[in-house]
C-alpha positions in Angstrom: -78.3 34.1 -5.4 -78.0 37.2 -7.6 -77.5 40.2 -5.4 -79.5 43.4 -6.1 -77.1 46.2 -7.2 -77.5 49.9 -7.6 -74.7 52.4 -8.0 -72.0 49.7 -7.2 -73.7 48.9 -3.9 -75.2 45.6 -2.9 -78.6 45.8 -1.3 -79.0 42.6 0.6 -80.0 41.8 4.1 -77.8 39.7 6.4 -80.5 39.0 8.9 -80.2 35.3 8.1 -76.6 35.3 9.3 -77.5 37.4 12.4 -80.1 34.7 13.3 -77.3 32.1 13.4 -75.0 34.1 15.7 -75.0 32.6 19.2 -76.7 34.8 21.9 -73.5 35.0 23.9 -71.7 36.4 20.8 -74.3 38.8 19.6 -73.0 42.0 21.3 -69.4 41.3 20.3 -70.5 40.6 16.7 -72.5 43.8 16.5 -69.6 45.9 17.9 -67.1 44.3 15.4 -69.5 44.9 12.4 -70.0 48.5 13.5 -66.3 49.1 13.9 -65.4 47.4 10.6 -68.1 49.4 8.6 -67.6 52.7 10.6 -71.2 52.7 11.8 -71.8 55.1 14.6 -75.4 54.4 15.6 -77.6 51.4 16.2 -80.2 52.8 13.8 -77.6 52.7 10.9 -76.5 49.2 12.0 -80.1 47.9 11.8 -80.6 49.5 8.4 -77.5 47.7 7.2 -78.7 44.4 8.6 -82.1 44.7 6.8 -80.5 45.7 3.5 -81.9 49.3 3.5 -78.5 50.7 3.0 -76.1 49.3 0.4 -72.9 47.5 1.0 -69.7 47.9 -1.1 -68.0 44.8 -2.3 -65.3 45.4 0.4 -67.9 45.7 3.1 -69.6 42.4 1.9 -66.2 40.7 2.2 -65.6 42.1 5.6 -69.1 41.0 6.8 -68.6 37.5 5.4 -65.2 37.4 7.2 -66.8 38.3 10.5 -69.5 35.7 10.1 -66.9 33.1 9.4 -65.0 34.2 12.5 -68.2 33.5 14.5 -68.8 30.1 12.8 -71.5 31.2 10.3 -70.6 30.2 6.7 -73.9 29.5 4.9 -77.2 31.2 4.3 -76.1 34.7 5.4 -77.6 36.9 2.7 -81.2 37.4 1.6 -83.4 39.9 -0.1 -83.8 43.2 1.8 -86.7 43.3 4.3 -89.4 45.9 3.7 -88.9 49.3 5.4 
């Protein structure tokens, strides 16, 4: 899939990946993503999930690494969801 780029940011949703995280791991995953990306609020976190805020290449790699840690390796990224 070709990722949408603007100003060296990747605007893609990772909701597909989130849907694959086990319920028991969802809070831990959220906390780790927020820490890794220096996200302070739930609102900012959800905007990132939906692809409304861009991700740098380093952030995409960090997100992919966290998904791998939680056992999700495929079908993570998709087009941004409408605001």
